[in-house]
N, C-alpha and C positions, 0 to 999 in steps of 0.2 A: 075045423078051426085051424087056421094057419098061424104062422109066427107073428104076423102083424096084429092079429086079433088078441093073441096072448099078451103082447106088449101093451096094447091098448088097455086090456083089463088090468094088467099089473100097475100101469100108471094111474088108472082110475082108483084102484084100491089104495095106493100110496097117498094120493091126494085126499081121498075120503078120510083115511086115518089121520092125516095131518090136520084136516079141518076139525075133526071131532076132538082131537087133543087141544087145539087152540080154543075151541068153544068151551070145553070143560075148564081149562085154566082161567079163561075170562070169567066164567060164572063163579068159580071158586073165589077169585079175587074180589068180585063184586059183592059176594055174600058176606065176606068178612067186614066190609064197610071201610070207609076212609079212616085211616089212622089206627086201625085195629091191630096191625102188625107191629106198631111201634110201642116199645115199652113193655111188651108182654113176655120178653125173654126169648122170643123166637126170631131168628134171623131169616132174611129172605133167601131164596135159592141162589142168588148171585153173591151172597156174602159167605165167605168161608172163614176158617179159623185164622187165616193170614191177615184179616182185617182187624183182629184184636190187637195186633202189635202196633197199629198206627193210632190207636186211641190215646187221648191224654188222660192221665189219672189224677 
Protein backbone atom coordinates (compact mmCIF):
# COMPACT_ATOMS: atom_id res chain seq x y z
CA UNK A 1 0.00 0.00 0.00
CA UNK A 2 1.55 3.24 -1.09
CA UNK A 3 0.91 6.88 -0.20
CA UNK A 4 -1.78 7.47 -2.84
CA UNK A 5 -3.75 4.46 -1.57
CA UNK A 6 -3.69 5.86 1.96
CA UNK A 7 -4.81 9.26 0.71
CA UNK A 8 -7.65 7.67 -1.23
CA UNK A 9 -8.80 5.66 1.80
CA UNK A 10 -8.62 8.75 4.03
CA UNK A 11 -10.72 10.79 1.61
CA UNK A 12 -13.28 7.98 1.34
CA UNK A 13 -13.47 7.74 5.16
CA UNK A 14 -13.99 11.50 5.56
CA UNK A 15 -16.66 11.61 2.87
CA UNK A 16 -18.47 8.59 4.31
CA UNK A 17 -18.49 10.10 7.78
CA UNK A 18 -19.81 13.41 6.44
CA UNK A 19 -22.56 11.63 4.54
CA UNK A 20 -23.62 9.65 7.61
CA UNK A 21 -23.76 12.84 9.71
CA UNK A 22 -25.88 14.62 7.10
CA UNK A 23 -28.30 11.69 6.81
CA UNK A 24 -28.66 11.41 10.60
CA UNK A 25 -29.35 15.14 10.93
CA UNK A 26 -31.91 14.99 8.12
CA UNK A 27 -33.71 12.00 9.66
CA UNK A 28 -33.77 13.61 13.11
CA UNK A 29 -35.22 16.84 11.72
CA UNK A 30 -37.88 14.94 9.74
CA UNK A 31 -38.85 12.83 12.75
CA UNK A 32 -39.66 15.91 14.80
CA UNK A 33 -42.16 17.01 12.18
CA UNK A 34 -42.96 20.47 10.88
CA UNK A 35 -43.23 23.12 13.54
CA UNK A 36 -42.26 20.80 16.38
CA UNK A 37 -39.23 22.90 17.26
CA UNK A 38 -41.26 26.06 17.60
CA UNK A 39 -42.64 27.00 20.95
CA UNK A 40 -41.32 24.05 22.91
CA UNK A 41 -38.58 26.06 24.57
CA UNK A 42 -35.73 24.55 22.58
CA UNK A 43 -33.77 26.74 20.23
CA UNK A 44 -32.27 25.46 17.00
CA UNK A 45 -28.56 24.78 16.77
CA UNK A 46 -28.09 28.06 14.87
CA UNK A 47 -29.64 30.15 17.64
CA UNK A 48 -27.46 31.17 20.50
CA UNK A 49 -27.98 33.22 23.63
CA UNK A 50 -27.07 36.33 21.61
CA UNK A 51 -30.45 36.06 19.83
CA UNK A 52 -32.30 36.74 23.09
CA UNK A 53 -31.08 40.35 23.11
CA UNK A 54 -32.87 41.14 19.84
CA UNK A 55 -36.32 39.96 20.87
CA UNK A 56 -39.00 42.48 21.65
CA UNK A 57 -40.57 42.15 25.06
